[in-house]
C-alpha positions as CSV (number, residue, x, y, z in Angstrom):
1,X,44.9,-26.5,-10.8
2,X,44.7,-24.5,-13.5
3,X,43.3,-26.1,-17.2
4,X,46.7,-26.8,-18.7
5,X,47.2,-28.5,-15.0
6,X,45.0,-30.5,-15.1
7,X,45.1,-32.1,-18.3
8,X,48.8,-32.4,-17.9
9,X,48.2,-34.6,-14.5
10,X,45.2,-36.4,-16.4
11,X,47.8,-37.8,-18.2
12,X,49.2,-39.5,-15.6
13,X,48.1,-41.0,-12.3
14,X,44.2,-40.2,-12.8
15,X,43.8,-41.5,-16.2
16,X,45.4,-44.5,-14.8
17,X,42.9,-44.3,-11.7
18,X,40.2,-44.0,-14.3
19,X,40.3,-46.9,-16.0
20,X,40.5,-48.8,-13.0
21,X,37.0,-47.6,-12.4
22,X,35.9,-48.8,-15.9
23,X,37.7,-51.9,-15.2
24,X,35.7,-52.2,-12.3
25,X,32.8,-51.7,-13.7
26,X,32.8,-54.2,-16.5
27,X,33.5,-57.0,-14.2
28,X,31.3,-56.3,-11.5
29,X,28.5,-55.9,-14.4
30,X,29.5,-59.4,-15.1
31,X,28.8,-60.4,-12.3
32,X,25.3,-58.7,-11.4
33,X,24.5,-60.3,-14.8
34,X,24.9,-64.0,-13.5
35,X,23.1,-63.2,-10.4
36,X,20.7,-62.2,-12.0
37,X,20.5,-64.7,-14.7
38,X,20.0,-67.3,-11.4
39,X,17.5,-65.8,-9.6
40,X,15.4,-64.3,-12.2
41,X,12.8,-67.2,-12.5
42,X,12.5,-66.1,-8.5
43,X,11.7,-62.6,-9.1
44,X,7.9,-60.9,-8.7
45,X,8.7,-59.3,-12.3
46,X,11.3,-61.1,-14.2
47,X,11.0,-58.8,-17.3
48,X,12.1,-56.3,-14.7
49,X,15.1,-57.8,-13.6
50,X,16.2,-58.5,-17.4
51,X,15.4,-54.3,-17.8
52,X,17.3,-53.5,-15.2
53,X,20.4,-55.4,-16.2
54,X,20.3,-53.7,-20.3
55,X,20.4,-50.6,-18.5
56,X,22.7,-51.1,-16.6
57,X,24.7,-52.5,-19.5
58,X,24.1,-49.2,-21.5
59,X,25.3,-47.7,-18.9
60,X,28.8,-49.1,-18.3
61,X,29.5,-48.7,-22.0
62,X,28.1,-45.1,-21.6
63,X,30.3,-44.2,-18.7
64,X,33.9,-46.0,-19.4
65,X,33.4,-43.2,-22.8
66,X,32.7,-40.4,-20.7
67,X,34.6,-40.8,-18.0
68,X,37.8,-41.4,-20.2
69,X,37.5,-37.8,-21.4
70,X,39.3,-35.4,-19.5
71,X,36.0,-32.9,-20.2
72,X,33.5,-34.8,-19.3
73,X,34.6,-35.3,-15.6
74,X,32.1,-32.9,-14.3
75,X,29.3,-32.7,-12.1
76,X,26.3,-33.8,-14.6
77,X,28.3,-36.9,-15.0
78,X,29.1,-37.6,-11.3
79,X,25.2,-37.0,-10.7
80,X,24.0,-39.5,-13.4
81,X,26.0,-41.8,-12.9
82,X,25.1,-41.7,-8.8
83,X,21.2,-41.5,-10.4
84,X,21.8,-44.1,-12.2
85,X,23.1,-46.1,-9.8
86,X,20.5,-45.4,-6.9
87,X,18.0,-46.0,-9.6
88,X,19.0,-49.8,-10.5
89,X,19.4,-50.1,-6.4
90,X,15.5,-48.7,-5.7
91,X,14.2,-51.4,-8.7
92,X,14.6,-54.4,-6.7
93,X,12.1,-53.1,-4.6
94,X,9.6,-54.0,-7.5
95,X,11.5,-56.3,-9.3
96,X,12.1,-58.7,-5.9
97,X,9.8,-60.5,-4.0
98,X,8.9,-59.3,-0.5
99,X,10.0,-62.6,1.2
100,X,13.6,-62.5,-0.7
101,X,14.4,-59.3,0.1
102,X,13.1,-60.0,3.8
103,X,15.8,-63.4,3.7
104,X,18.8,-60.6,2.9
105,X,18.5,-61.2,-0.8
106,X,20.8,-58.6,-2.6
107,X,19.6,-55.9,-4.8
108,X,20.1,-56.0,-8.3
109,X,23.1,-54.6,-9.4
110,X,24.8,-56.2,-6.2
111,X,28.9,-54.7,-6.7
112,X,27.6,-52.7,-9.4
113,X,26.8,-50.3,-7.6
114,X,30.1,-49.5,-5.5
115,X,31.2,-47.4,-8.9
116,X,29.7,-44.7,-8.6
117,X,31.3,-44.5,-5.0
118,X,34.8,-44.8,-6.4
119,X,34.0,-41.9,-9.5
120,X,33.2,-39.9,-6.9
121,X,36.5,-40.6,-4.6
122,X,39.2,-40.1,-7.6
123,X,37.0,-37.4,-8.8
124,X,36.8,-35.6,-5.3
125,X,38.5,-37.7,-2.8
126,X,37.2,-39.2,0.3
127,X,34.3,-36.6,1.0
128,X,32.6,-36.8,-2.0
129,X,33.7,-40.5,-2.2
130,X,31.1,-40.9,1.7
131,X,28.7,-38.4,0.1
132,X,27.6,-41.1,-2.6
133,X,28.6,-44.2,-0.3
134,X,25.5,-42.3,1.5
135,X,23.0,-42.0,-0.9
136,X,23.7,-45.4,-2.0
137,X,23.1,-46.2,1.5
138,X,19.8,-44.5,1.6
139,X,18.5,-46.7,-1.5
140,X,19.3,-49.9,-0.1
141,X,17.1,-48.8,2.7
142,X,14.7,-46.9,0.8
143,X,14.2,-51.4,-0.7
144,X,13.8,-52.8,2.8
145,X,10.4,-49.4,3.1
146,X,9.5,-49.5,-0.1
147,X,8.9,-53.8,0.4
148,X,8.0,-53.4,3.3
149,X,10.1,-55.9,5.1
150,X,9.0,-57.8,8.2
151,X,13.0,-59.6,8.1
152,X,14.4,-55.8,8.9
153,X,17.3,-55.0,7.7
154,X,19.4,-58.3,6.9
155,X,23.3,-58.7,7.0
156,X,24.0,-59.0,3.6
157,X,22.4,-55.3,3.0
158,X,24.2,-54.1,6.0
159,X,28.0,-55.0,4.8
160,X,27.2,-54.0,2.0
161,X,26.1,-50.1,3.0
162,X,29.3,-50.5,5.6
163,X,31.4,-51.4,2.3
164,X,30.4,-48.5,0.6
165,X,31.3,-46.6,2.7
166,X,34.8,-47.9,2.8
167,X,35.7,-48.0,-0.4
168,X,34.0,-43.9,-0.4
169,X,36.7,-42.9,2.7
170,X,40.0,-45.6,1.7
171,X,39.4,-44.8,-2.1
172,X,38.9,-40.9,-1.9
173,X,41.7,-40.8,0.6
174,X,44.5,-42.9,-1.5
175,X,43.9,-41.0,-4.5
176,X,44.4,-37.8,-2.7
177,X,47.6,-38.7,-1.4
178,X,48.7,-40.5,-4.8
179,X,48.3,-37.5,-6.9
180,X,49.8,-35.2,-4.6
181,X,52.8,-37.5,-4.4
182,X,52.8,-37.1,-8.1
183,X,52.3,-33.7,-8.0
184,X,55.3,-34.0,-5.9
185,X,57.5,-35.9,-7.8
186,X,56.6,-33.6,-10.6
187,X,57.9,-30.5,-8.5
188,X,61.5,-32.4,-7.9
189,X,62.0,-33.8,-11.6
190,X,61.9,-29.6,-12.7
191,X,63.8,-28.8,-10.3
192,X,66.7,-31.7,-10.4
193,X,66.4,-30.4,-14.5
194,X,66.7,-26.6,-13.5
195,X,69.8,-27.0,-11.5
196,X,71.2,-29.7,-14.3
197,X,70.5,-26.7,-16.8
198,X,71.8,-24.6,-14.6
199,X,75.2,-26.5,-14.3
200,X,75.1,-26.8,-17.8
201,X,75.0,-22.7,-18.8
202,X,77.8,-22.8,-15.9
203,X,79.7,-24.8,-18.4
204,X,78.8,-23.5,-22.0
205,X,80.4,-20.2,-19.9
206,X,83.1,-21.7,-18.5
207,X,86.1,-20.4,-16.1
208,X,87.9,-17.7,-18.8
209,X,84.7,-15.5,-19.5
210,X,84.5,-14.8,-16.1
211,X,88.3,-14.2,-15.8
212,X,88.5,-11.7,-18.7
213,X,85.5,-9.9,-16.6
214,X,87.5,-9.9,-13.7
215,X,91.3,-8.9,-15.5
216,X,89.6,-6.3,-17.1
217,X,87.8,-4.6,-13.7
218,X,91.4,-5.0,-12.5
219,X,93.6,-3.7,-14.9
220,X,90.6,-0.5,-15.2
221,X,91.1,0.1,-11.6
222,X,95.2,0.1,-12.5
223,X,95.0,2.7,-15.8
224,X,92.4,5.2,-14.5
225,X,90.1,7.6,-16.0
226,X,87.9,6.2,-18.5
227,X,89.5,2.4,-18.4
228,X,88.2,2.7,-14.6
229,X,84.6,3.3,-15.3
230,X,85.2,0.4,-18.0
231,X,86.8,-1.8,-15.3
232,X,83.5,-1.0,-13.1
233,X,81.5,-2.3,-15.5
234,X,83.1,-6.0,-16.4
235,X,83.1,-6.1,-12.4
236,X,79.3,-5.5,-12.5
237,X,79.0,-7.8,-15.1
238,X,80.6,-10.6,-14.3
239,X,79.1,-10.5,-10.3
240,X,76.0,-10.3,-12.5
241,X,77.1,-13.7,-14.8
242,X,78.5,-15.6,-11.8
243,X,74.6,-15.0,-9.7
244,X,72.9,-16.5,-13.2
245,X,75.3,-19.5,-13.0
246,X,74.3,-20.0,-9.1
247,X,70.5,-19.1,-9.1
248,X,69.5,-18.6,-12.7
249,X,67.6,-20.8,-15.1
250,X,69.3,-21.7,-18.2
251,X,67.9,-22.5,-21.2
252,X,66.4,-25.9,-22.1
253,X,69.1,-28.2,-24.0
254,X,68.4,-28.8,-27.6
255,X,67.3,-32.5,-27.9
256,X,69.6,-33.5,-31.2
257,X,71.7,-36.3,-32.5
258,X,69.3,-38.9,-31.0
259,X,70.9,-42.6,-30.8
260,X,73.4,-40.7,-33.5
261,X,77.4,-41.8,-32.7
262,X,80.5,-40.5,-33.7
263,X,84.3,-40.8,-33.6
264,X,86.1,-39.8,-30.5
265,X,88.8,-39.5,-32.2
266,X,89.0,-36.7,-34.6
267,X,87.6,-34.6,-32.2
268,X,90.6,-34.9,-29.9
269,X,92.7,-34.7,-33.0
270,X,91.6,-31.6,-34.1
271,X,93.2,-30.0,-30.3
272,X,97.0,-31.3,-32.0
273,X,99.5,-28.1,-32.2
274,X,103.2,-27.8,-31.6
275,X,102.4,-27.7,-27.8
276,X,99.6,-30.2,-27.6
277,X,100.2,-34.2,-28.5
278,X,97.2,-35.9,-28.8
279,X,97.7,-40.5,-29.1
280,X,94.8,-41.6,-30.3
281,X,94.3,-45.5,-30.8
282,X,94.2,-46.9,-34.9
283,X,90.6,-47.6,-35.0
284,X,87.2,-45.9,-34.3
285,X,86.0,-45.1,-30.9
286,X,82.9,-44.8,-30.9
287,X,80.3,-42.8,-28.4
288,X,77.0,-41.1,-28.8
289,X,77.4,-37.5,-30.9
290,X,76.3,-36.2,-27.6
291,X,78.9,-38.2,-25.2
292,X,81.7,-37.4,-27.8
293,X,81.4,-33.9,-28.0
294,X,81.3,-33.6,-23.8
295,X,84.6,-35.7,-23.6
296,X,86.1,-32.9,-26.5
297,X,84.8,-30.0,-24.5
298,X,85.8,-31.7,-21.0
299,X,89.6,-31.4,-22.8
300,X,89.0,-28.6,-24.5
301,X,88.8,-27.1,-20.6
302,X,91.5,-28.8,-19.7
303,X,93.8,-27.3,-21.9
304,X,92.2,-24.5,-22.1
305,X,93.5,-24.1,-18.0
306,X,96.9,-25.5,-19.1
307,X,97.3,-22.3,-21.6
308,X,96.0,-20.1,-18.8
309,X,97.7,-21.1,-15.6
310,X,101.0,-23.2,-17.5
311,X,102.1,-20.3,-19.4
312,X,102.8,-20.0,-22.8
313,X,105.8,-22.7,-23.0
314,X,103.9,-25.8,-21.7
315,X,103.5,-28.7,-23.8
316,X,100.5,-30.9,-23.1
317,X,99.2,-34.7,-23.5
318,X,96.0,-35.7,-24.8
319,X,95.8,-39.4,-24.7
320,X,92.6,-42.1,-25.8
321,X,91.9,-45.5,-24.8
322,X,89.5,-47.6,-25.2
323,X,88.7,-50.4,-22.7
324,X,86.5,-52.5,-21.7
325,X,83.1,-51.0,-21.8
326,X,84.8,-47.4,-21.3
327,X,86.3,-44.8,-22.9
328,X,89.7,-43.0,-21.1
329,X,91.4,-39.6,-22.0
330,X,94.3,-38.5,-20.1
331,X,95.7,-35.0,-20.2
332,X,98.9,-33.8,-19.1
333,X,100.5,-31.2,-18.7
334,X,104.5,-30.1,-17.8
335,X,103.6,-27.2,-15.7
336,X,104.2,-26.0,-12.4
337,X,101.4,-28.0,-10.7
338,X,98.5,-27.2,-8.4
339,X,99.8,-27.2,-4.8
340,X,97.0,-29.2,-2.3
341,X,93.8,-27.6,-1.9
342,X,93.7,-25.4,-4.9
343,X,90.1,-26.8,-7.0
344,X,88.9,-26.5,-3.6
345,X,89.7,-23.1,-2.9
346,X,89.0,-22.0,-6.9
347,X,85.0,-24.0,-6.3
348,X,84.8,-22.0,-3.0
349,X,85.8,-18.1,-4.7
350,X,83.5,-19.2,-7.9
351,X,85.5,-20.4,-10.8
352,X,84.0,-23.8,-11.6
353,X,86.2,-24.5,-14.8
354,X,87.0,-28.1,-12.8
355,X,84.3,-28.1,-11.0
356,X,81.9,-27.6,-14.4
357,X,83.9,-27.6,-17.7
358,X,85.2,-31.2,-16.5
359,X,83.8,-32.9,-13.5
360,X,80.4,-31.8,-15.0
361,X,80.3,-32.5,-17.9
362,X,82.1,-36.3,-17.0
363,X,79.5,-36.9,-14.1
364,X,76.5,-35.7,-16.0
365,X,77.6,-39.3,-18.8
366,X,78.1,-40.9,-15.7
367,X,82.1,-41.2,-16.0
368,X,84.4,-40.2,-13.3
369,X,87.2,-37.5,-12.9
370,X,90.8,-38.4,-11.0
371,X,93.1,-35.3,-10.9
372,X,97.3,-35.9,-9.7
373,X,99.2,-33.0,-9.2
374,X,102.5,-32.0,-7.3
375,X,104.7,-28.9,-7.3
376,X,106.8,-28.6,-10.3
377,X,105.4,-31.9,-11.1
378,X,102.6,-31.2,-13.3
379,X,98.9,-31.9,-13.9
380,X,97.0,-35.4,-15.2
381,X,93.6,-35.2,-15.1
382,X,92.0,-38.9,-16.5
383,X,88.2,-38.9,-17.5
384,X,86.6,-42.3,-17.7
385,X,83.3,-42.2,-19.5
386,X,81.0,-45.5,-19.7
387,X,79.9,-46.6,-23.4
388,X,76.3,-48.5,-21.3
389,X,75.6,-45.5,-18.9
390,X,76.3,-42.6,-22.6
């Protein structure tokens, strides 16, 4: 994993895991302080109990700060953390009395030492977690050996060792699974973003550019000579452009006009002409600026289809309506209409005018597109955009 990827990961789930370990460390310290305060009068060296608590307190404050910095979560800090935890456990043999140790009284730091196991598990998974638990288990056993306890290993010590191993194993395994899931999610989001950018690029290029190149290729072949070479080059560029739309990576979209709104009416009336009639409400129809531009671009694409497919004498009507929570724009023409299956054939051939420039734009805004057409009866495209989504 590169340094950049490591830093990005630390800003997400891993940072939250380290904060959880810090919270556990603080709460466990409070519990250890309560236990020491309740039992200090029975210690062989009561002052030693308070000294161990002071070390635990100081180390807790230091590690909470140190582990919050991704650059310091390396081996030196992990080894030091485990060493301090083991030393606090071993100090029990000097502070406690042998009878108390033999009777099963817990070590001075009690569950505080599990924080070191959790740190190793978060840093390196279940293998490092189990390794840290093994070191602390050995420290617990050495307390009994040093105190020459005649009672053997009590149930308290045994249960504590088992819990340390379970913490290292389970937490380490869960951490690895969580980080892998986060990485897969990041890749999926990146792929989705790239796909949306390809679609955005396809809409920007639009079908008109591809059709012009195809026309140049066809006419060049018909004329021959130097025009044929020009046509061949145009054909190559058309193929390359279609490949880019299908598989390329588009540049990132520019985030602009965030939070701004625009009146959709003047954007649509700008398309009015002797052959295009635009009807809008008397009052403003406001949408987020980016949504208004996308709707206007979809209308422009629909009108461009009318000019290219219906001939110069065709007329078109654009109607803007404002409903409850949604905006509807209809584009109707008096052209020859489209035969059934025409749009599916165009999409299969790579002509993406309607699929991307109209449906794609409106779908990105959470809206819907309905198309009605019949041979000899013109075509109507109805685009509906919800206000809540955009």
